[in-house]
N, C-alpha and C positions, 0 to 999 in steps of 0.2 A: 312401545316408546319410539317416537321419531327422532333420529339422530342426524346431526349436521356436522360434516367434517370441516374443520378449519385448517386450511392449507397455508404454507408459507408462500406469499405472493412474489411475483417477479418485482424486484425493486430497482431496476436499472439495467442498462446494457452491460453484459458480461458478468453481472452478479449472479453467482450460482449457489451461494450458501450464506447463512447468517448464524451468528451465535445468539442463543437466547440469554439475555442479560437479566431479565426480571419479569415475573408474571404479575400482572396488576390485579388479577382475580384469582381466587382460590376455588378449589373444587366445591361445588354446591352453591356458589354465588350466581346470582342472576345477572345476565349480560344483555345490555340493550344493543340494538343495531347501531353500528358506527361508534360504539363506546370503546375507548382504549382497552385492549385486552392483554397485550404483551409488549415488552420492550426488546428489540433485537439490535444487533450490531453487525454491520457489513464493513469489514476492514476498519475504517476510521470514523464512520458515521453511525450515530445511534438514531434509531427510529422507533416511534410508538405506533404499533399496528392496531387499527380499529377492527372490531368484530364484524364479520361479513353477514351475521344473522343475529337474531334475538333468541334467547333461551337460557338454559341453566348449564353451567360448565360441569361436565361429568367426568371428563378424562383429560389429563395432561400427558402427552406422549414424549415431550422433551423437557427435561429439567433445566434449571439454571446452569449456564456455562457449557451446555451441550450445543453441538453444531447441527443444524438442519439444512437440507438441500431445498432449493426452490421447488415447490410442488409437493413436498412432504406434508403429511397430515400431522399437525403439531398439537391439536386439541380437538375435542368432540363436545358439541353442545346438544342438549336435549330440549326439544320443544314442549315436552310434557312434564317438566320438573325433574328433580334428581331421582335416579334409580336407587334400588336397594343397595347396590354395590358401589354407588358413586363415591362414598367416602374413602374407599380404598384406592390409593394411587397405583398406577401401573408399576409392576414390580421391576421390570427392566425397560425403561423408556427408550434407551438407545437401540435395544435389540429389535423392537417392534418394527421400525421402518427399514432396518438394514439387513437383519438376518434372514436367510432363506427359510421358507416354510418347512421344507424337509431337508434336514442335514444329517448325513451319516452319523450314527451314534459314536463311532470310534474316533471322530475328529478331535473332540475335546480330550479324549482319553490318551491318544497317542502324542498330543502336543499341548500341554496345559498352558504354556506361555503364548501359544498362538491364539488361544481363546481370549486372553487378556488384550491382545492387539486388536481383535475383532470387535469386542463388546465395548471397548473404551474409545471414545472419539478423540481423546487426547493421549498421546504416547508419553513415555518417560522422558523423551527429548523435548517435550513441550509443544510439539507440532500437532495440529488438528488433522484427523484423517476422516474423509467422507465415508458415508455408509458403503458406497460402491467399492472404495479402496479396501475397507475393512472386510467386505465380503470376499473379494479376490484373495486377500491375505489368508483368510480362513480356509478357503477352498484349496489353496496351494501350500498350506501348512507353513506359512511365513510367520515366525514368532515376532514378538515385540522388538527384540534386539536387532533382528535382521531387517525389519521394517524401518527402524530408525536409521539404518545405513543407506537407504535408498535416497538418492538425491532428487528432490522435487523440482519441477519446472513451473509449477503453478504459482499463483500469487502468494507472496510471503514465503516462498520455498515449499509450498505444500505439494504433496505427492498426488499426481493425477492418474487416471486410468492409463494414459499413454506411458507414463513413467513405469507403472507396474508391469505392463505388457513388455516394454523394452527390457526391464530387469529380468523378467522370466525367460526371455529369449536367450539371455547370456548367463543364466543361472547354472547351466550345465550340470543339473542333477545334484546340486549340493545338499538339498533337504533329503533326497532319497538316500544318499550316502550316509547321512546322519542317522536315519532310522532303519537302515538295512540290517539284515542278520549278520552274525559274526564273520562268515566267510568273506564278506565284502568290506569289512572294517578297514583293511589297509588302504582302501581308496579314499577314505575320508580325509586324511591329512593333506593329500594332494588337491582335493576339491575345495577345501576351506580357503586356502590362499587365493584360488582363482575367483571365488565369490567375493572375497574381500577386495581384490584388485579392481572389481567392477565399480565399486563405489568411490566416493571422494575420500581424501585423507581425513581421518577423524582427529580433530584437535580438541584436546580436553581442556576445559576451563579450570583455572586454579580453584582449589577449595580454600575459601577465606574464613578464618575463625575470628569471630568478633571478640574484641577486648571488653573488659569490664567497663560498663557505662556507655558502650556503643548503642546506637539506636538502629534497629532493623526495620526497614520500610519495604513492604511488599509492593512490587511493581503493579500498577493497574493494567487493565486489559490493553489500553492503547499503547502504553509504554512497552509492553511485551511485544506487540506487533511491530512497533518502530524498531526495537532492538533486533528482532528477527530479520526485518527487511534490510537494515543497514549491514548486518553481518553477511547476509546473502549477496548484497550488491558488491561488497568488497571482495567476496569470494569469487563472484562471477566475472567481474570486470577489472582488468588491470588499469588502475587510475593514473592519469598523468594530468598535471595542472600547469597552465600557462597564465602569466600575469601581464596586464597592460595598465598603464596609468592614463587617465583621460582628463582633459581640461573641460570642466562643465560650467565655467564662469558664465557663459552666455545663457545657459539654461537656468542657472540660479537667478540671474537678474530678470529674465523673462517671467519666470514663475512669480517672483516677488511683485512684478508689475501686474500680473494677470489674476492672481489668486482671489483677491477681494471681489473683482468683477464676476469671476466664475462662481464664487460662493453666493453672491447676490442673485445671479441669474438662474443657476442650477440648483441652489440649495445644498450643495455638496462641496467638500474640500477638494482642492486641486493639489495632489501630491506629486512627487517626482516619479512614482512608480509607473504611471501610464506612459510617460515619456521614455523611460527605459524599455518598457514592453514594446513600444513602437520601434525603437532602434533594433531590438532583438529580432522582431518579426521581419524587418527589412533585411537583416543580415542572414536570417535563415533562408529567405528567398534567394539571396546571392549564393549561399552555400547549402543547398538542399541535402547534402549527404550528412549534415549534422542532425537532420530531422529523420532519423532512421531507428530501427530496432533490429536486434539479432535473434534469429531463431535457428539454433543449430549452426549449420554452415550457410544459412541463407540470410541475406540482408533485406529487411522490409523497409522500403522507402515510403514514408508517409506522405499522403496527398495533402492532408489538412495540417495547419500550423496551430496547435493547441498548446498554449503556454501555461504551465503551472506556476503558481507563486507560493512558495513555502511561507507559512504563517505560524507564529508561535501563539498557542492558546493560553488563556489565563492559568490553566493547570500546569503549564510548563511543557506540555506535549506539543507535537508538531503535526500540522495538517497541510495538504497541498491542494487547494481549490484550483480549478482549471478555467482559463479564458479560452473558449472555443473560437476557432477561426479568427485569431487575433490580427492576422494580416489584412482582414477585410474591414477593420474598424478604424475610425478616425480617433483623434485624441479625446473628443468628448465621449465617444462610445467606450473607449478603453478606461477613461476615468470613472465612468459609471459602473462598468463591469468590475473594476478593481475595488471600488468602495462597497458595492453590494456583496461581493464574495467575502471581503474582509469582515464586514459587519455580521454576515451570516455565520462565519467561522467563529467569531467571538461569542455569538449568542447561541451556538450549537444548533443552527438551523440549516446547515448544509444538507442537500439531498444527495443520494448516492451518485447520481449523474454529475454532480458538481465536482467530484474528485476523480472522475474517470476520463480516459481518453487523452491524457496529456502526452505530448510528443517531445517537449523540452521544458526544463524547469529553471526558474530564477529564484534565488534566495537573497534576501537583503540583510547581510550581517552588519551593515552600517547602522541599522536601527539600534543596535546595542553598543554603538561607539567603536566597533571593530574596523580596523583599517583594511584587512583582507582576510580570506579564509580558504580552506581546502575542502569544498563541499563534496559529499558522497552522492554519486549518481542515483537518481530515482528510477530504478528498474521498472519496465524494460527499456527505458530511454538510454541514450549513449552519451549524454552530456548535460552539464548543469553549470549555471553562471552565478557566482556570488558577487553582490554589489557591496563595496566597502563604503565607509563613512565619507561624506563630502567634507573636506577640510580646507581652510585657508592656508596656503603655503607660498613661500617666496619662489618665484620661477623666472627663468630667462625668457624675455619676450622679444621676438624678432620683429623689426620694423624696417622700412626702406632707409631710415636714417641711422640704423644701427641697433644693436642689442642693448636691453636694459633690464634691470631687475624690477619685478612688480609682484603684487599680491594677486594670486589666482585661486579659484576654487577647483580642487582636484580630487579625484577618487581612483581607487584601484578596482579593476575588474579581474576576478579570479575564475578561470574557466577550467573545470575538470572534465575529462573526457575518457571514453573507453578506447584504450589503445589497440584493442582487437580490430577495430574498424575505422578509428579516427587517428590518423598519424599527426605528428607534431606540426606539420605544415598546415593541414586543414584546421586543426584545433587552434593554432596560433593566429592564422589568417582570419578565422571567424571572430575571435574576440577583438582583434585589431579593427575589423570592420565595424563592430558594435561601437567601439570607441570613436571611430571616424564619424559615424552618424551622430553621436552625441556632440562631438566637437564642431560639427558642421550644422548644428541646429540653427534654423532661420529665426533670428530675433523678431522678425515681422510676422511670425505665425499667428493666426487668429484662431480663437477657440470659442 
């Protein structure tokens, strides 16, 4: 019987793993070339993967909700029909790609909780662990409880190989003390606090008991990812927020005058968003230290200006598609990019690369009628700007003939930034510069 291995393909830059969300074929089913075989999720984007070959599905190596690494064999097709054993699924799908072929027999015996950390891709803390991380944990006798205490530097707080190696360097023999014979038992109490001190402070969530009549709603996959990402961001970055009010009367009047012509010529709506994006891109060029990331004690200054725009999905979840090289686009290009990404987000057609590589994020809380907000930084970025609702307000207008009260269109800009690397002067000057570009918008601009 000729067998063909179906591997998890590379699905975008920096994408290293994906969660199997649904198998579209069952064992024994015939699969045609390029026919959808499995649904996978990478961070916030769901994808349907087509089959790379034609044949009969005889093995599934990763079940629903398990995490596979790019390049892992996730299924096997037979080109000669189902085998006699095809109906029997793999007994331990997660162990096949991750567990070593030869493992000492006493590993599982001496530490049963370690085995659960290795064979399960999802720990008790809800985090996913890659096959490589689970293998290291098994070899080093790191049990599930100890693994949960390791602070991850990967996406969504996941533990990476680098995190594991760094933890093992500082472990100072804690596991050995725990499993040592009686004469060395007195050393264990001293070792335990040392190991605990290496990790972050563990904050326990409150246990909430539902009352009679309450409805319990299980978080979907995307909401769980968002929750983990937000908690991680607040834990990593000390957030500070600066506020500026901008007079956008000129922009409101200009858009009102241009939107019908733009719609007729380009077939698309002209919103305020591309105008705001243009102002942000200009301000980033003026203050490039806003366009950075932090890696340990190093500051990575980004060359490209890739602006993410937070968008609410119909499901109520959040996604952040990215406008790449926003500083190189004119208003027409920005308008088309904004509309395309927004439409793809609403229709669940974003590609993995559409939500990667962001260096700064803008979120429009004014869409919901909010005047201002205190947004959470989208890691590993160091700042995020919230755009408040545009409102008609009475304002003092200065003229050569004196001051008077008039009706103006104004909005608040809320700028949250990482105080580890962005001080109040830089954070405040940046958001003021964005407001200046908005207020100095040329009413004779053509588009």
